[in-house]
Phi, psi and omega in degrees: 000130179287166179298318178299319179295320177299316180300311183293323180292320179292316178300319178295319177303314183291323176297323178291341178271359175115002179281130179245230180300138173239124176272310184226135166275149178225128174246112188257119186276194186312123175072000185254003184292347181298338181300326181296335179288349177268359178288129182262163182050046192274150168244120184245126184231129175291141178305323182300338185266356185263123179296141177071003185273155179274187177235142178254122187245006187265139176302133182097359177243115188285333179076042178227148175254126184238126179243141177163207183250132176219125180053036177081002180247148173277117186237154174238108189248134174266120171272082185108138181249179173254138181248150176295325183290344175287352184099005180285136169300151183297335177294324178288320181303320185261355185304317180302327179296319179298320181290322175302316177295319178299326180278004172098004178300143178251345181219162178219131173253123183241135180231156177204163167265135187221158173272138183275126174269313177242349177251146183268169180302143181093356180277140168260121182247126171284125182277122180259341182190170176221162174241122180272102177242026182277343185081008182232154168220120185293352182263000176297136184111194181296133181283136176273086185302330181295337183257326182186178187280164179299319185238079183292142179281124181258015184298325179232054183300327178253112192303123184292325178293321176299318179299316180298319178297317180301317180294321179295316179297317179299316179298317181294323183268356179074024179261127180291124182231114174269176175220163181175179180265131177263131177249123185264122171256168182278331189068186006272355175288147169293162183291156173277160177305322180295321179295323178291318176302318177298315179303316181293320180300322183269004169109011180276141174256343181206153178232151178196187189238029183207197166072311186302310179300319181297321181290322177303314182290323178299313178298317179298328181274001179082018178273142174274136190243136170237127183234139176229140172247135168265111181283114189253349182193160170287142179291170186306136182089348179253356171209169190296313181208166182235144177208149179293331177303319179294322178304310181294320181297311182292323177301318179298327182289330184250000188294331179293314177298318181300312180296320178299316180296311183299317180297318180293323177290317180303321180297334183268343186281000000 
């Protein structure tokens, strides 16, 4: 079965499970999946039950697909993503984005937990651009012409109108919103202090192990992207040690503000 055939087969399976129109796809990262629990009139499907779908093995990722209404929009939300470092082929990591596009989504909201290079823990960062340092590109191989061009333009990967809306909503709701460039590494090791110094020199404000491949495929598929990072720790060399437990802990501390902001922005898009 070709990749295009897999995408169409999975989309048909989901439609048969009750999924109809999709306005926005949502990818909810470490500790941020609770937002999907606020979706009403929901259809919830375990990843394990979806054909051609990957598996999420990271703590803080529930591994469920949730469809329904949030802030007046029809959304398809992933409670947990797939990472390249879990051993997933890059095609599997980005497959859900292809399915979201196949189901008619026009926009995607992507979130992650990230290490702060210039921003401190507890910061919500609006992603304005990214640096792909994963060593991978999900568009390598035969181009899927039905979805997008061979050489997609990444100049405005993160939609500027969406960004402007996010800033307006943050100001109105009194939520502090920083912005910056996200740099994607492959993981699963945290970065070395030398790598973080390099990241800062070339313009990164936060680093993480996700998001970049998904956004590349979203842009190729014609989706408008809005991205947020929850800064959960100082990056390597800027604090004594790093642990995933700290990532989950800090995410829990800021998740209410985070959920409020995303819902308020979604209502305006």
